[in-house]
C-alpha positions in Angstrom: -36.5 6.9 -15.0 -38.7 4.6 -12.9 -38.8 4.7 -9.1 -36.6 1.6 -8.7 -34.0 3.0 -11.0 -34.0 6.3 -9.1 -33.5 4.5 -5.8 -30.6 2.5 -7.2 -29.1 5.6 -8.8 -29.3 7.6 -5.5 -27.9 4.7 -3.6 -25.0 4.4 -6.1 -24.3 8.1 -5.9 -24.3 8.1 -2.1 -21.9 5.2 -2.0 -19.7 6.8 -4.6 -19.6 10.1 -2.6 -19.0 8.3 0.7 -16.1 6.3 -0.8 -14.7 9.5 -2.2 -14.8 11.3 1.1 -13.1 8.4 2.9 -10.4 8.5 0.2 -9.9 12.2 0.7 -9.7 11.9 4.4 -7.3 9.0 4.3 -5.2 10.5 1.5 -4.9 13.8 3.4 -4.0 12.0 6.6 -1.2 10.0 5.0 0.1 13.1 3.1 0.1 15.5 6.1 1.0 13.1 8.8 3.1 10.2 7.3 5.0 9.5 10.5 1.8 9.3 12.7 0.1 7.2 10.0 3.0 4.7 10.0 3.0 4.6 13.8 -0.7 3.8 13.8 -0.3 1.0 11.2 2.6 -0.4 13.3 0.4 -0.4 16.4 -2.4 -2.2 14.5 0.0 -4.8 13.2 1.5 -5.2 16.7 -1.9 -5.7 18.4 -2.9 -8.2 15.7 0.3 -10.2 16.2 -0.1 -10.1 20.0 -3.7 -11.4 19.7 -2.7 -14.0 17.2 0.2 -15.1 19.5 -2.1 -15.4 22.5 -4.6 -17.5 20.5 -1.8 -19.8 19.2 -0.4 -20.3 22.7 -3.8 -21.2 24.1 -4.3 -23.5 21.2 -1.0 -25.2 21.9 -1.5 -25.6 25.6 -5.0 -27.1 25.0 -3.9 -29.6 22.5 -2.7 -32.9 23.8 -1.2 -34.4 20.7 2.4 -34.2 19.4 1.5 -31.3 17.1 1.2 -28.9 20.0 4.7 -27.6 19.5 3.9 -25.9 16.2 1.2 -23.5 17.6 3.4 -22.9 20.7 6.4 -21.9 18.7 4.4 -19.8 16.3 2.7 -18.1 19.2 5.9 -17.2 20.9 7.3 -15.8 17.6 4.1 -13.8 17.1 4.3 -12.4 20.6 7.9 -11.5 20.4 7.4 -9.8 17.0 4.3 -8.0 18.2 6.1 -6.7 21.3 9.1 -5.6 19.2 6.9 -3.6 16.8 4.9 -2.1 19.7 8.0 -1.1 21.6 10.2 0.0 18.6 7.9 1.0 15.7 10.7 3.0 14.1 12.9 0.0 13.9 10.1 -2.0 12.2 9.4 0.9 9.8 13.1 1.2 8.9 13.5 -2.6 8.4 12.1 -2.9 4.9 13.8 0.2 3.4 17.1 -0.9 5.0 16.7 -4.4 3.7 16.0 -3.1 0.2 18.9 -0.7 0.5 21.3 -3.6 1.3 20.0 -5.5 -1.8 20.2 -2.5 -4.1 23.7 -1.6 -2.8 24.9 -5.2 -3.3 23.5 -5.1 -6.9 25.2 -1.8 -7.5 28.6 -3.3 -6.4 28.1 -6.3 -8.7 27.3 -3.9 -11.6 30.4 -2.0 -10.7 32.5 -5.2 -11.0 30.8 -5.9 -14.3 31.7 -2.4 -15.5 35.3 -3.1 -14.7 35.1 -6.1 -17.0 33.5 -4.0 -19.7 36.4 -1.5 -19.4 39.0 -4.3 -19.8 37.1 -5.5 -22.9 37.3 -1.9 -24.4 33.5 -1.5 -24.5 32.8 2.0 -25.8 30.0 2.8 -23.4 31.5 1.6 -20.2 31.4 5.1 -18.6 27.6 5.0 -18.9 27.6 1.6 -17.1 29.9 3.1 -14.5 27.6 6.0 -13.9 24.5 3.8 -13.5 26.4 1.5 -11.1 27.5 4.4 -8.9 23.9 5.8 -8.9 22.5 2.4 -7.9 25.0 2.3 -5.0 24.1 5.8 -3.9 20.4 5.0 -3.9 21.0 1.8 -2.0 23.1 3.7 0.7 20.3 6.3 0.9 17.8 3.6 1.7 20.2 2.2 4.3 21.1 5.4 6.1 17.8 7.3 5.6 15.1 4.5 5.9 12.6 6.6 7.9 12.8 9.5 5.6 12.3 7.2 2.6 9.4 5.5 4.3 7.7 8.9 5.1 8.3 10.0 1.5 6.7 6.9 0.1 3.7 7.3 2.4 3.3 10.9 1.3 3.2 9.8 -2.4 0.7 7.1 -1.5 -1.4 9.7 0.3 -1.2 12.1 -2.6 -2.4 9.4 -5.0 -5.3 8.4 -2.7 -6.2 12.1 -2.2 -6.3 12.7 -5.9 -8.4 9.6 -6.5 -10.9 10.8 -3.8 -11.2 14.3 -5.2 -11.6 13.0 -8.8 -14.3 10.5 -7.7 -16.1 13.2 -5.7 -16.2 15.5 -8.8 -17.4 12.7 -11.1 -20.1 11.7 -8.6 -21.3 15.3 -8.3 -21.7 15.4 -12.1 -23.5 12.1 -12.6 -27.0 13.6 -12.1 -26.4 16.4 -14.7 -24.9 13.9 -17.1 -28.1 11.8 -17.2 -31.2 13.1 -19.0 -34.2 11.3 -17.4 -36.4 11.9 -20.4 -33.7 10.3 -22.6 -33.7 7.3 -20.3 -37.5 7.0 -20.5 -37.4 7.3 -24.3 -34.7 4.5 -24.5 -36.8 2.3 -22.3 -39.9 2.9 -24.5 -38.0 2.1 -27.6 -36.8 -1.2 -26.1 -40.3 -2.1 -25.1 -41.7 -1.4 -28.6 -39.0 -3.4 -30.2 -39.7 -6.4 -28.0 -43.4 -6.2 -28.9 
């Protein structure tokens, strides 16, 4: 292996190890402290919205044409949303699971109505449809009434996946050197040079 190849190889390995360590730290943080991680994400989103809202408001006030209303309205919306997330991060965190819960519950109710139709039509497997519909409704209600718990659970799963990815990457990176035989690389290069000649 020539000097340039060694330099590239070491650089690649360092990058691989650094990325793996970052993944391990991030994954462990999400898995061990899901609530704190969600709060931090909410604060980052809130600050970004506040900054964006201020920029839009300044842009709207500076403009003199008829289109100034668009950035002004957008700026106010961004500021209000940013302040809401900053003041009530739990409400923002619970919003998406709650919304999904409403959708899932509504779908379960529709499935239940369709199950009643299947029963009237003497469909043989209508009890299975009934069970699936009830399960869908229960899952939807769980999302509605336990949104923060569901959000924390999802973050833990995400953290576990990232943690596993970091550990596996670190193990693979630590084995790269032993997996490459420099003499074999040199022999392969010599063969290619002879073939070209």
